[in-house]
Structure formats: structure tokens, C-alpha cells
C-alpha positions as CSV (number, residue, x, y, z in Angstrom):
1,M,0.1,0.1,0.4
2,K,1.3,3.6,-1.1
3,P,2.2,5.7,2.0
4,S,-0.5,8.3,0.5
5,M,-3.5,5.8,0.5
6,R,-2.4,4.4,4.4
7,A,-3.0,8.1,5.5
8,H,-6.3,7.9,4.3
9,L,-7.4,4.5,5.8
10,C,-10.3,4.7,8.3
11,W,-9.7,1.8,10.7
12,K,-13.4,2.2,12.1
13,T,-15.3,2.0,9.1
14,E,-12.8,0.0,6.6
15,F,-11.5,-2.5,9.1
16,A,-14.5,-4.8,8.1
17,V,-14.0,-4.5,4.2
18,L,-10.1,-5.2,4.6
19,A,-11.2,-8.4,6.3
20,D,-13.9,-9.5,3.7
21,R,-11.2,-8.9,0.8
22,F,-8.2,-10.1,2.6
23,G,-9.5,-12.7,4.8
24,P,-7.1,-15.7,5.0
25,L,-4.0,-13.5,4.6
26,E,-1.7,-13.0,7.3
27,A,-2.6,-9.9,9.4
28,V,-0.7,-10.1,12.5
29,V,2.1,-12.4,13.2
30,A,3.0,-12.2,16.9
31,D,5.2,-14.9,19.1
32,D,2.0,-16.3,20.0
33,G,0.6,-17.1,16.6
34,V,-0.7,-15.6,13.4
35,Y,-4.4,-14.1,12.8
36,S,-5.5,-13.7,9.3
37,Y,-7.7,-11.1,8.7
38,A,-11.0,-12.5,9.2
39,E,-9.5,-13.8,12.7
40,L,-8.1,-10.3,13.8
41,F,-11.9,-8.6,12.7
42,A,-13.9,-11.2,14.5
43,A,-11.4,-11.1,17.7
44,A,-11.2,-7.3,17.7
45,A,-15.2,-7.4,17.5
46,G,-15.5,-9.7,19.9
47,V,-13.5,-7.2,22.1
48,A,-16.0,-4.3,21.1
49,G,-18.7,-6.2,21.8
50,R,-17.5,-6.9,25.3
51,L,-16.3,-3.0,25.7
52,I,-19.7,-1.8,24.4
53,A,-21.8,-4.1,26.8
54,M,-19.3,-2.8,29.9
55,G,-20.5,0.8,28.6
56,V,-17.8,2.0,26.7
57,A,-19.0,4.7,23.9
58,A,-17.5,6.8,21.4
59,G,-15.0,9.0,23.2
60,T,-14.6,6.9,26.3
61,P,-11.2,6.5,27.3
62,V,-10.1,2.9,27.5
63,A,-6.6,1.8,28.9
64,W,-5.2,-1.8,28.3
65,R,-2.0,-3.2,29.0
66,L,-0.7,-6.3,27.0
67,A,2.5,-7.4,25.9
68,N,2.6,-7.5,22.2
69,S,0.6,-10.4,21.0
70,R,-2.4,-11.1,18.8
71,A,-4.7,-10.3,22.0
72,A,-3.2,-6.8,21.9
73,A,-3.8,-6.2,18.2
74,A,-7.3,-7.3,18.9
75,A,-7.5,-5.1,21.9
76,S,-6.5,-2.2,20.1
77,Y,-8.8,-2.7,16.8
78,G,-11.6,-3.5,19.0
79,I,-11.3,-0.1,21.0
80,V,-11.1,1.5,17.6
81,L,-14.5,-0.3,16.8
82,T,-15.9,1.1,19.8
83,G,-15.2,4.6,19.3
84,G,-13.3,4.5,22.5
85,A,-10.3,6.8,22.8
């Protein structure tokens, strides 16, 4: 992806499109394994669902502390999907 295109990508609105388009391809490679785009989106959506159930809404600050891992990537994108800050 060209750097100029990267600047215009909105993860909150376009992550599902990327997951659909690149589903089986590797998105995250970490010490604890690999997530495909589809797996990462599913895990992030699960995190987002749990956060929303806890009352997180757009602009709500969310703090997390995780080592670099697949879970950290899912948490990051899950927070973005909720609109949390």
C-alpha cells in the first residue's frame, strides 16, 4: 500500500472491508501465533462487543496493558471499533 493511501485509511469504517477482501491472508504475526484478517476482525469485534456491554461509547477513554501479541492487536482494533479513545 502506498504511504499516501495509508494516511486515508479509516480503521473504524474500513476494517470490515479489509477483513472481507483479505480474509485468509496474514494480518498479525506475533510470538503467540498468527491472525488472518478475518480472525483479527472477529477477535476485535468480540472485544468491541464486550466493551460496549461494559458501557464504553464513542470518546470513552479505554486503557489496556498487554504484551505484544495477537490479543494486543485485537484489543487495539476493538477499542477503535467502539469509538473509544
